Biopython code that builds the backbone (N, CA, C, O; Angstrom):
import numpy as np
from Bio.PDB.StructureBuilder import StructureBuilder

atoms = [
    (1, "THR", "N", (102.097, 92.386, 116.928)),
    (1, "THR", "CA", (102.097, 94.026, 117.121)),
    (1, "THR", "C", (100.784, 94.659, 117.079)),
    (1, "THR", "O", (100.083, 94.664, 118.091)),
    (2, "GLY", "N", (100.362, 95.238, 115.896)),
    (2, "GLY", "CA", (99.185, 95.862, 115.609)),
    (2, "GLY", "C", (97.990, 94.777, 115.298)),
    (2, "GLY", "O", (98.241, 93.698, 114.762)),
    (3, "THR", "N", (96.857, 95.114, 115.632)),
    (3, "THR", "CA", (95.736, 94.170, 115.176)),
    (3, "THR", "C", (94.996, 94.863, 113.963)),
    (3, "THR", "O", (94.971, 96.089, 113.853)),
    (4, "VAL", "N", (94.497, 94.155, 113.214)),
    (4, "VAL", "CA", (93.804, 94.490, 112.040)),
    (4, "VAL", "C", (92.280, 94.969, 112.296)),
    (4, "VAL", "O", (91.493, 94.174, 112.811)),
    (5, "ASN", "N", (91.936, 96.060, 111.992)),
    (5, "ASN", "CA", (90.579, 96.652, 112.138)),
    (5, "ASN", "C", (89.655, 95.594, 111.562)),
    (5, "ASN", "O", (89.729, 95.255, 110.381)),
    (6, "PRO", "N", (88.750, 95.060, 112.455)),
    (6, "PRO", "CA", (87.703, 94.133, 111.820)),
    (6, "PRO", "C", (86.864, 94.597, 110.604)),
    (6, "PRO", "O", (86.522, 93.828, 109.705)),
    (7, "LYS", "N", (86.563, 95.902, 110.645)),
    (7, "LYS", "CA", (85.712, 96.405, 109.629)),
    (7, "LYS", "C", (86.703, 96.403, 108.256)),
    (7, "LYS", "O", (86.195, 96.058, 107.189)),
    (8, "LYS", "N", (87.985, 96.757, 108.303)),
    (8, "LYS", "CA", (88.727, 96.846, 107.243)),
    (8, "LYS", "C", (88.988, 95.289, 106.737)),
    (8, "LYS", "O", (89.215, 95.120, 105.539)),
    (9, "ARG", "N", (88.963, 94.286, 107.524)),
    (9, "ARG", "CA", (89.167, 92.835, 107.238)),
    (9, "ARG", "C", (87.965, 92.403, 106.495)),
    (9, "ARG", "O", (88.091, 91.685, 105.504)),
    (10, "ILE", "N", (86.725, 92.825, 106.943)),
    (10, "ILE", "CA", (85.461, 92.491, 106.336)),
    (10, "ILE", "C", (85.369, 93.156, 105.077)),
    (10, "ILE", "O", (84.873, 92.542, 104.132)),
    (11, "ALA", "N", (85.801, 94.393, 104.922)),
    (11, "ALA", "CA", (85.706, 95.127, 103.684)),
    (11, "ALA", "C", (86.595, 94.398, 102.642)),
    (11, "ALA", "O", (86.111, 94.142, 101.539)),
    (12, "ALA", "N", (87.790, 94.074, 102.918)),
    (12, "ALA", "CA", (88.611, 93.513, 102.007)),
    (12, "ALA", "C", (88.083, 92.062, 101.652)),
    (12, "ALA", "O", (88.352, 91.702, 100.506)),
    (13, "LEU", "N", (87.508, 91.335, 102.292)),
    (13, "LEU", "CA", (86.694, 90.002, 101.889)),
    (13, "LEU", "C", (85.729, 90.375, 100.996)),
    (13, "LEU", "O", (85.673, 89.849, 99.884)),
    (14, "ILE", "N", (84.923, 91.266, 101.367)),
    (14, "ILE", "CA", (83.774, 91.620, 100.576)),
    (14, "ILE", "C", (84.122, 92.053, 99.170)),
    (14, "ILE", "O", (83.630, 91.572, 98.149)),
    (15, "HIS", "N", (85.195, 93.194, 99.243)),
    (15, "HIS", "CA", (85.844, 93.701, 97.940)),
    (15, "HIS", "C", (86.127, 92.482, 96.955)),
    (15, "HIS", "O", (85.704, 92.473, 95.799)),
    (16, "LYS", "N", (86.872, 91.464, 97.511)),
    (16, "LYS", "CA", (87.449, 90.394, 96.672)),
    (16, "LYS", "C", (86.326, 89.490, 96.139)),
    (16, "LYS", "O", (86.636, 88.648, 95.296)),
    (17, "CYS", "N", (85.047, 89.586, 96.554)),
    (17, "CYS", "CA", (84.037, 88.825, 96.066)),
    (17, "CYS", "C", (83.239, 89.466, 94.875)),
    (17, "CYS", "O", (82.464, 88.809, 94.181)),
    (18, "HIS", "N", (83.500, 90.849, 94.687)),
    (18, "HIS", "CA", (82.733, 91.535, 93.760)),
    (18, "HIS", "C", (83.618, 91.705, 92.548)),
    (18, "HIS", "O", (84.759, 92.158, 92.632)),
    (19, "SER", "N", (83.002, 91.292, 91.319)),
    (19, "SER", "CA", (83.767, 91.476, 90.094)),
    (19, "SER", "C", (82.921, 92.279, 89.085)),
    (19, "SER", "O", (81.700, 92.128, 89.041)),
    (20, "ILE", "N", (83.565, 93.118, 88.289)),
    (20, "ILE", "CA", (82.990, 93.972, 87.309)),
    (20, "ILE", "C", (83.272, 93.274, 85.854)),
    (20, "ILE", "O", (84.414, 92.941, 85.536)),
    (21, "VAL", "N", (82.370, 93.119, 85.166)),
    (21, "VAL", "CA", (82.506, 92.551, 83.774)),
    (21, "VAL", "C", (82.240, 93.637, 82.672)),
    (21, "VAL", "O", (81.124, 94.150, 82.587)),
    (22, "LYS", "N", (83.128, 93.941, 81.938)),
    (22, "LYS", "CA", (83.117, 95.049, 81.085)),
    (22, "LYS", "C", (83.200, 94.585, 79.658)),
    (22, "LYS", "O", (83.548, 93.421, 79.460)),
    (23, "ASP", "N", (82.905, 95.403, 78.599)),
    (23, "ASP", "CA", (82.758, 95.185, 77.282)),
    (23, "ASP", "C", (81.750, 93.982, 76.943)),
    (23, "ASP", "O", (82.064, 93.060, 76.190)),
    (24, "LEU", "N", (80.740, 94.071, 77.462)),
    (24, "LEU", "CA", (79.699, 93.122, 77.426)),
    (24, "LEU", "C", (78.776, 93.507, 75.984)),
    (24, "LEU", "O", (78.571, 94.657, 75.595)),
    (25, "HIS", "N", (78.323, 92.350, 75.362)),
    (25, "HIS", "CA", (77.565, 92.599, 74.119)),
    (25, "HIS", "C", (76.247, 93.170, 74.627)),
    (25, "HIS", "O", (75.730, 92.713, 75.646)),
    (26, "PRO", "N", (75.661, 94.227, 73.885)),
    (26, "PRO", "CA", (74.485, 94.959, 74.394)),
    (26, "PRO", "C", (73.208, 93.995, 74.691)),
    (26, "PRO", "O", (72.309, 94.411, 75.421)),
    (27, "ASN", "N", (73.151, 92.788, 74.150)),
    (27, "ASN", "CA", (72.094, 91.909, 74.493)),
    (27, "ASN", "C", (72.222, 90.976, 75.627)),
    (27, "ASN", "O", (71.319, 90.189, 75.913)),
    (28, "VAL", "N", (73.402, 91.059, 76.318)),
    (28, "VAL", "CA", (73.607, 90.155, 77.476)),
    (28, "VAL", "C", (72.726, 90.476, 78.591)),
    (28, "VAL", "O", (72.485, 91.635, 78.927)),
    (29, "THR", "N", (72.199, 89.343, 79.217)),
    (29, "THR", "CA", (71.148, 89.453, 80.369)),
    (29, "THR", "C", (71.855, 88.999, 81.570)),
    (29, "THR", "O", (72.930, 88.401, 81.523)),
    (30, "GLU", "N", (71.230, 89.293, 82.645)),
    (30, "GLU", "CA", (71.598, 88.530, 84.000)),
    (30, "GLU", "C", (71.762, 87.122, 83.881)),
    (30, "GLU", "O", (72.734, 86.595, 84.423)),
    (31, "ASN", "N", (70.811, 86.338, 83.141)),
    (31, "ASN", "CA", (70.788, 84.975, 83.053)),
    (31, "ASN", "C", (72.056, 84.529, 82.243)),
    (31, "ASN", "O", (72.635, 83.493, 82.567)),
    (32, "ASP", "N", (72.461, 85.234, 81.278)),
    (32, "ASP", "CA", (73.660, 84.895, 80.547)),
    (32, "ASP", "C", (74.849, 84.935, 81.345)),
    (32, "ASP", "O", (75.674, 84.021, 81.313)),
    (33, "LEU", "N", (74.985, 86.076, 82.144)),
    (33, "LEU", "CA", (76.177, 86.095, 83.090)),
    (33, "LEU", "C", (76.049, 85.111, 84.016)),
    (33, "LEU", "O", (77.101, 84.533, 84.286)),
    (34, "HIS", "N", (74.930, 84.698, 84.665)),
    (34, "HIS", "CA", (74.763, 83.735, 85.826)),
    (34, "HIS", "C", (75.204, 82.427, 85.114)),
    (34, "HIS", "O", (76.128, 81.800, 85.632)),
    (35, "ALA", "N", (74.745, 82.048, 84.199)),
    (35, "ALA", "CA", (74.998, 80.777, 83.363)),
    (35, "ALA", "C", (76.609, 80.605, 83.387)),
    (35, "ALA", "O", (77.212, 79.622, 83.816)),
    (36, "LEU", "N", (77.143, 81.721, 82.859)),
    (36, "LEU", "CA", (78.626, 81.665, 82.651)),
    (36, "LEU", "C", (79.362, 81.684, 83.985)),
    (36, "LEU", "O", (80.401, 81.025, 84.033)),
    (37, "PHE", "N", (79.005, 82.294, 84.991)),
    (37, "PHE", "CA", (79.773, 82.414, 86.237)),
    (37, "PHE", "C", (79.380, 81.337, 87.185)),
    (37, "PHE", "O", (80.205, 80.994, 88.032)),
    (38, "PHE", "N", (78.190, 80.753, 87.139)),
    (38, "PHE", "CA", (77.881, 79.802, 88.183)),
    (38, "PHE", "C", (78.593, 78.581, 88.368)),
    (38, "PHE", "O", (78.657, 78.082, 89.492)),
    (39, "PRO", "N", (79.159, 78.025, 87.337)),
    (39, "PRO", "CA", (80.028, 76.910, 87.502)),
    (39, "PRO", "C", (81.190, 77.035, 88.359)),
    (39, "PRO", "O", (81.786, 76.032, 88.753)),
    (40, "PHE", "N", (81.587, 78.348, 88.706)),
    (40, "PHE", "CA", (82.731, 78.570, 89.625)),
    (40, "PHE", "C", (82.386, 78.534, 91.110)),
    (40, "PHE", "O", (83.243, 78.461, 91.991)),
    (41, "GLY", "N", (81.010, 78.592, 91.339)),
    (41, "GLY", "CA", (80.589, 78.732, 92.817)),
    (41, "GLY", "C", (79.316, 79.334, 93.009)),
    (41, "GLY", "O", (78.718, 79.663, 91.984)),
    (42, "PRO", "N", (78.707, 79.575, 94.251)),
    (42, "PRO", "CA", (77.502, 80.196, 94.550)),
    (42, "PRO", "C", (77.617, 81.636, 94.323)),
    (42, "PRO", "O", (78.639, 82.269, 94.586)),
    (43, "ILE", "N", (76.536, 82.149, 93.824)),
    (43, "ILE", "CA", (76.500, 83.639, 93.444)),
    (43, "ILE", "C", (75.473, 84.396, 94.318)),
    (43, "ILE", "O", (74.328, 83.965, 94.451)),
    (44, "CYS", "N", (75.834, 85.352, 94.819)),
    (44, "CYS", "CA", (74.900, 86.315, 95.631)),
    (44, "CYS", "C", (73.995, 87.148, 94.554)),
    (44, "CYS", "O", (72.764, 87.117, 94.572)),
    (45, "THR", "N", (74.672, 87.804, 93.731)),
    (45, "THR", "CA", (74.017, 88.845, 92.806)),
    (45, "THR", "C", (74.622, 88.898, 91.418)),
    (45, "THR", "O", (75.846, 88.911, 91.286)),
    (46, "VAL", "N", (73.842, 88.927, 90.432)),
    (46, "VAL", "CA", (74.158, 89.380, 89.076)),
    (46, "VAL", "C", (73.533, 90.481, 88.696)),
    (46, "VAL", "O", (72.309, 90.516, 88.828)),
    (47, "LYS", "N", (74.189, 91.535, 88.182)),
    (47, "LYS", "CA", (73.430, 92.699, 87.629)),
    (47, "LYS", "C", (74.068, 93.107, 86.304)),
    (47, "LYS", "O", (75.295, 93.161, 86.226)),
    (48, "VAL", "N", (73.344, 93.378, 85.329)),
    (48, "VAL", "CA", (73.814, 94.038, 83.962)),
    (48, "VAL", "C", (73.228, 95.373, 84.120)),
    (48, "VAL", "O", (72.035, 95.515, 84.389)),
    (49, "CYS", "N", (74.126, 96.466, 83.942)),
    (49, "CYS", "CA", (73.652, 97.879, 83.925)),
    (49, "CYS", "C", (72.983, 98.150, 82.467)),
    (49, "CYS", "O", (73.493, 97.780, 81.410)),
    (50, "ARG", "N", (72.005, 98.712, 82.561)),
    (50, "ARG", "CA", (71.167, 98.895, 81.247)),
    (50, "ARG", "C", (70.801, 100.430, 81.104)),
    (50, "ARG", "O", (70.636, 101.213, 82.039)),
    (51, "ASP", "N", (70.711, 100.695, 79.811)),
    (51, "ASP", "CA", (70.305, 102.042, 79.327)),
    (51, "ASP", "C", (68.804, 102.184, 79.813)),
    (51, "ASP", "O", (68.009, 101.255, 79.672)),
    (52, "ILE", "N", (68.507, 103.209, 80.305)),
    (52, "ILE", "CA", (67.141, 103.517, 80.756)),
    (52, "ILE", "C", (66.147, 103.315, 79.540)),
    (52, "ILE", "O", (65.167, 102.576, 79.638)),
    (53, "ARG", "N", (66.438, 103.970, 78.464)),
    (53, "ARG", "CA", (65.552, 104.004, 77.284)),
    (53, "ARG", "C", (65.451, 102.767, 76.613)),
    (53, "ARG", "O", (64.345, 102.240, 76.487)),
    (54, "THR", "N", (66.525, 102.213, 76.144)),
    (54, "THR", "CA", (66.625, 101.073, 75.296)),
    (54, "THR", "C", (66.316, 99.786, 76.038)),
    (54, "THR", "O", (65.659, 98.889, 75.509)),
    (55, "LYS", "N", (66.811, 99.706, 77.308)),
    (55, "LYS", "CA", (66.870, 98.554, 78.248)),
    (55, "LYS", "C", (67.975, 97.655, 77.848)),
    (55, "LYS", "O", (68.122, 96.581, 78.432)),
    (56, "LEU", "N", (68.875, 98.076, 76.751)),
    (56, "LEU", "CA", (70.062, 97.213, 76.451)),
    (56, "LEU", "C", (71.153, 97.316, 77.399)),
    (56, "LEU", "O", (71.215, 98.327, 78.098)),
    (57, "SER", "N", (71.958, 96.467, 77.504)),
    (57, "SER", "CA", (73.113, 96.449, 78.316)),
    (57, "SER", "C", (74.012, 97.766, 77.996)),
    (57, "SER", "O", (74.097, 98.210, 76.851)),
    (58, "ARG", "N", (74.561, 98.251, 78.918)),
    (58, "ARG", "CA", (75.374, 99.572, 78.784)),
    (58, "ARG", "C", (76.932, 98.972, 78.617)),
    (58, "ARG", "O", (77.915, 99.711, 78.560)),
    (59, "GLY", "N", (76.979, 97.873, 78.566)),
    (59, "GLY", "CA", (78.345, 97.204, 78.323)),
    (59, "GLY", "C", (79.094, 96.689, 79.648)),
    (59, "GLY", "O", (80.227, 96.214, 79.570)),
    (60, "TYR", "N", (78.509, 96.787, 80.688)),
    (60, "TYR", "CA", (79.123, 96.231, 81.875)),
    (60, "TYR", "C", (78.037, 95.691, 82.887)),
    (60, "TYR", "O", (76.831, 95.919, 82.797)),
    (61, "GLY", "N", (78.583, 95.029, 83.751)),
    (61, "GLY", "CA", (77.802, 94.469, 84.766)),
    (61, "GLY", "C", (78.535, 93.906, 85.952)),
    (61, "GLY", "O", (79.765, 93.893, 85.899)),
    (62, "PHE", "N", (77.886, 93.413, 87.077)),
    (62, "PHE", "CA", (78.609, 92.912, 88.321)),
    (62, "PHE", "C", (78.261, 91.624, 88.590)),
    (62, "PHE", "O", (77.108, 91.257, 88.362)),
    (63, "VAL", "N", (79.136, 90.819, 89.074)),
    (63, "VAL", "CA", (78.839, 89.539, 89.531)),
    (63, "VAL", "C", (79.379, 89.383, 91.053)),
    (63, "VAL", "O", (80.583, 89.545, 91.252)),
    (64, "ILE", "N", (78.568, 89.091, 92.063)),
    (64, "ILE", "CA", (79.014, 88.989, 93.419)),
    (64, "ILE", "C", (78.973, 87.497, 93.913)),
    (64, "ILE", "O", (77.916, 86.881, 94.048)),
    (65, "PHE", "N", (80.201, 86.973, 94.169)),
    (65, "PHE", "CA", (80.193, 85.638, 94.529)),
    (65, "PHE", "C", (80.035, 85.524, 96.167)),
    (65, "PHE", "O", (80.367, 86.475, 96.875)),
    (66, "LYS", "N", (79.543, 84.381, 96.692)),
    (66, "LYS", "CA", (79.620, 84.240, 98.046)),
    (66, "LYS", "C", (81.049, 84.046, 98.711)),
    (66, "LYS", "O", (81.345, 84.407, 99.850)),
    (67, "CYS", "N", (81.802, 83.473, 97.889)),
    (67, "CYS", "CA", (83.188, 83.021, 98.309)),
    (67, "CYS", "C", (84.398, 83.746, 97.491)),
    (67, "CYS", "O", (84.398, 83.740, 96.260)),
    (68, "ARG", "N", (85.264, 84.270, 98.129)),
    (68, "ARG", "CA", (86.287, 84.978, 97.452)),
    (68, "ARG", "C", (87.242, 84.102, 96.504)),
    (68, "ARG", "O", (87.832, 84.582, 95.536)),
    (69, "HIS", "N", (87.320, 82.781, 96.895)),
    (69, "HIS", "CA", (88.072, 81.762, 96.192)),
    (69, "HIS", "C", (87.320, 81.415, 94.793)),
    (69, "HIS", "O", (87.920, 81.056, 93.780)),
    (70, "ASP", "N", (86.021, 81.566, 94.888)),
    (70, "ASP", "CA", (85.312, 81.220, 93.619)),
    (70, "ASP", "C", (85.416, 82.480, 92.680)),
    (70, "ASP", "O", (85.605, 82.380, 91.468)),
    (71, "ALA", "N", (85.272, 83.694, 93.358)),
    (71, "ALA", "CA", (85.507, 84.847, 92.399)),
    (71, "ALA", "C", (86.855, 84.879, 91.769)),
    (71, "ALA", "O", (86.983, 85.231, 90.597)),
    (72, "GLU", "N", (87.885, 84.517, 92.522)),
    (72, "GLU", "CA", (89.255, 84.409, 92.018)),
    (72, "GLU", "C", (89.344, 83.449, 90.872)),
    (72, "GLU", "O", (89.946, 83.741, 89.839)),
    (73, "ASN", "N", (88.756, 82.331, 91.055)),
    (73, "ASN", "CA", (88.923, 81.209, 89.953)),
    (73, "ASN", "C", (88.092, 81.731, 88.782)),
    (73, "ASN", "O", (88.563, 81.603, 87.652)),
    (74, "ALA", "N", (86.905, 82.303, 88.945)),
    (74, "ALA", "CA", (86.270, 82.740, 87.766)),
    (74, "ALA", "C", (86.897, 83.944, 87.114)),
    (74, "ALA", "O", (86.764, 84.048, 85.894)),
    (75, "LEU", "N", (87.527, 84.812, 87.735)),
    (75, "LEU", "CA", (88.265, 85.838, 87.143)),
    (75, "LEU", "C", (89.407, 85.410, 86.336)),
    (75, "LEU", "O", (89.711, 85.992, 85.296)),
    (76, "LYS", "N", (90.122, 84.278, 86.855)),
    (76, "LYS", "CA", (91.291, 83.813, 86.199)),
    (76, "LYS", "C", (90.843, 82.987, 84.946)),
    (76, "LYS", "O", (91.461, 83.009, 83.881)),
    (77, "ALA", "N", (89.883, 82.368, 85.141)),
    (77, "ALA", "CA", (89.455, 81.619, 83.831)),
    (77, "ALA", "C", (88.690, 82.232, 82.872)),
    (77, "ALA", "O", (88.694, 81.741, 81.743)),
    (78, "LEU", "N", (87.940, 83.350, 83.131)),
    (78, "LEU", "CA", (87.074, 83.961, 82.222)),
    (78, "LEU", "C", (87.514, 85.178, 81.700)),
    (78, "LEU", "O", (86.877, 85.675, 80.771)),
    (79, "LYS", "N", (88.658, 85.826, 82.220)),
    (79, "LYS", "CA", (89.134, 87.031, 81.695)),
    (79, "LYS", "C", (89.455, 87.032, 80.280)),
    (79, "LYS", "O", (90.313, 86.296, 79.794)),
    (80, "PHE", "N", (88.725, 87.905, 79.589)),
    (80, "PHE", "CA", (88.903, 88.115, 78.130)),
    (80, "PHE", "C", (88.306, 86.770, 77.231)),
    (80, "PHE", "O", (88.598, 86.529, 76.059)),
    (81, "SER", "N", (87.480, 86.042, 78.025)),
    (81, "SER", "CA", (86.720, 85.073, 77.198)),
    (81, "SER", "C", (85.569, 85.665, 76.544)),
    (81, "SER", "O", (85.155, 86.748, 76.958)),
    (82, "GLU", "N", (84.999, 85.076, 75.565)),
    (82, "GLU", "CA", (83.936, 85.598, 74.773)),
    (82, "GLU", "C", (82.576, 85.360, 75.254)),
    (82, "GLU", "O", (82.404, 84.260, 75.779)),
    (83, "LEU", "N", (81.620, 86.110, 75.194)),
    (83, "LEU", "CA", (80.254, 86.065, 75.444)),
    (83, "LEU", "C", (79.498, 86.710, 74.342)),
    (83, "LEU", "O", (79.613, 87.911, 74.095)),
    (84, "MET", "N", (78.607, 85.784, 73.582)),
    (84, "MET", "CA", (78.032, 86.430, 72.388)),
    (84, "MET", "C", (78.946, 87.070, 71.321)),
    (84, "MET", "O", (78.716, 88.058, 70.624)),
    (85, "GLY", "N", (80.054, 86.262, 71.357)),
    (85, "GLY", "CA", (81.060, 86.739, 70.306)),
    (85, "GLY", "C", (81.877, 87.960, 70.425)),
    (85, "GLY", "O", (82.507, 88.487, 69.509)),
    (86, "LYS", "N", (81.784, 88.436, 71.898)),
    (86, "LYS", "CA", (82.597, 89.480, 72.201)),
    (86, "LYS", "C", (83.401, 89.369, 73.534)),
    (86, "LYS", "O", (82.843, 89.175, 74.615)),
    (87, "PRO", "N", (84.761, 89.506, 73.383)),
    (87, "PRO", "CA", (85.698, 89.329, 74.564)),
    (87, "PRO", "C", (85.200, 90.282, 75.801)),
    (87, "PRO", "O", (84.925, 91.476, 75.678)),
    (88, "MET", "N", (85.144, 89.607, 76.889)),
    (88, "MET", "CA", (84.877, 90.382, 78.158)),
    (88, "MET", "C", (86.079, 90.770, 78.840)),
    (88, "MET", "O", (87.107, 90.106, 78.704)),
    (89, "ASN", "N", (86.026, 91.867, 79.616)),
    (89, "ASN", "CA", (87.123, 92.171, 80.580)),
    (89, "ASN", "C", (86.499, 92.127, 81.931)),
    (89, "ASN", "O", (85.518, 92.787, 82.272)),
    (90, "ILE", "N", (87.194, 91.246, 82.699)),
    (90, "ILE", "CA", (86.687, 90.941, 84.140)),
    (90, "ILE", "C", (87.758, 91.412, 85.039)),
    (90, "ILE", "O", (88.927, 91.083, 84.839)),
    (91, "MET", "N", (87.371, 92.247, 86.122)),
    (91, "MET", "CA", (88.262, 92.684, 87.044)),
    (91, "MET", "C", (87.578, 92.709, 88.556)),
    (91, "MET", "O", (86.389, 92.422, 88.698)),
    (92, "TRP", "N", (88.307, 93.023, 89.514)),
    (92, "TRP", "CA", (87.797, 93.277, 90.782)),
    (92, "TRP", "C", (87.035, 94.614, 90.675)),
    (92, "TRP", "O", (87.435, 95.554, 89.988)),
    (93, "ALA", "N", (85.857, 94.621, 91.442)),
    (93, "ALA", "CA", (85.006, 95.989, 91.444)),
    (93, "ALA", "C", (85.325, 96.714, 92.689)),
    (93, "ALA", "O", (85.716, 96.146, 93.709)),
    (94, "GLU", "N", (85.140, 98.029, 92.569)),
    (94, "GLU", "CA", (85.092, 98.858, 93.786)),
    (94, "GLU", "C", (83.629, 99.022, 94.170)),
    (94, "GLU", "O", (82.828, 99.420, 93.324)),
    (95, "ASP", "N", (83.265, 98.743, 95.362)),
    (95, "ASP", "CA", (81.861, 98.818, 95.745)),
    (95, "ASP", "C", (81.909, 99.804, 96.836)),
    (95, "ASP", "O", (82.895, 99.965, 97.555)),
    (96, "MET", "N", (80.681, 100.531, 96.941)),
    (96, "MET", "CA", (80.243, 101.420, 98.017)),
    (96, "MET", "C", (80.376, 100.809, 99.381)),
    (96, "MET", "O", (80.800, 101.443, 100.348)),
    (97, "THR", "N", (79.974, 99.469, 99.426)),
    (97, "THR", "CA", (79.789, 98.885, 100.678)),
    (97, "THR", "C", (81.318, 98.638, 101.264)),
    (97, "THR", "O", (81.491, 98.627, 102.483)),
    (98, "VAL", "N", (82.293, 98.463, 100.451)),
    (98, "VAL", "CA", (83.730, 98.474, 100.812)),
    (98, "VAL", "C", (84.123, 99.652, 101.409)),
    (98, "VAL", "O", (84.786, 99.648, 102.446)),
    (99, "LYS", "N", (83.727, 100.800, 100.772)),
    (99, "LYS", "CA", (84.099, 102.208, 101.252)),
    (99, "LYS", "C", (83.478, 102.514, 102.596)),
    (99, "LYS", "O", (84.104, 103.072, 103.497)),
    (100, "VAL", "N", (82.218, 102.126, 102.692)),
    (100, "VAL", "CA", (81.497, 102.465, 104.097)),
    (100, "VAL", "C", (82.166, 101.430, 105.159)),
    (100, "VAL", "O", (82.459, 101.887, 106.264)),
    (101, "LEU", "N", (82.381, 100.286, 104.928)),
    (101, "LEU", "CA", (82.897, 99.334, 105.874)),
    (101, "LEU", "C", (84.488, 99.769, 106.307)),
    (101, "LEU", "O", (84.976, 99.488, 107.402)),
    (102, "SER", "N", (85.132, 100.443, 105.329)),
    (102, "SER", "CA", (86.551, 100.656, 105.481)),
    (102, "SER", "C", (86.745, 102.069, 106.338)),
    (102, "SER", "O", (87.798, 102.499, 106.808)),
    (103, "ARG", "N", (85.561, 102.600, 106.394)),
    (103, "ARG", "CA", (85.687, 104.052, 107.210)),
    (103, "ARG", "C", (86.175, 103.840, 108.704)),
    (103, "ARG", "O", (85.758, 102.908, 109.390)),
    (104, "ASP", "N", (86.915, 104.596, 109.069)),
    (104, "ASP", "CA", (87.202, 104.714, 110.484)),
    (104, "ASP", "C", (86.215, 105.632, 111.330)),
    (104, "ASP", "O", (86.481, 106.829, 111.431)),
    (105, "ASP", "N", (85.250, 105.181, 111.851)),
    (105, "ASP", "CA", (84.202, 106.117, 112.573)),
    (105, "ASP", "C", (84.531, 106.074, 113.985)),
    (105, "ASP", "O", (83.866, 106.722, 114.794)),
]
sb = StructureBuilder()
sb.init_structure("model")
sb.init_model(0)
sb.init_chain("A")
sb.init_seg("    ")
for serial, (resi, resn, name, xyz) in enumerate(atoms, 1):
    if name == "N":
        sb.init_residue(resn, " ", resi, " ")
    sb.init_atom(name, np.array(xyz, "f"), 0.0, 1.0, " ", f" {name:<3s}", serial, name[0])
structure = sb.get_structure()
């Protein structure tokens, strides 16, 4: 019947590779997150959002996998696991790239 808009299909795949990690310990670094998530598959980007003044983690970050399947496995395995003694909450992230690719121009 109808065909799926290729931009929407790409956006859905990109969206499912982006995860947000919340409730991070203030001392968590990109290297810490990378070491935790890397066993699940190749990672494109790891970012810990930091306070401009203190340079400490603001309590959340992003992990972007190359493959959706790897992101799904990491999310299932690591949700509410501890890093530096603090449980993390991991979920799918909403990304501006997804919004831009999903627009009907």
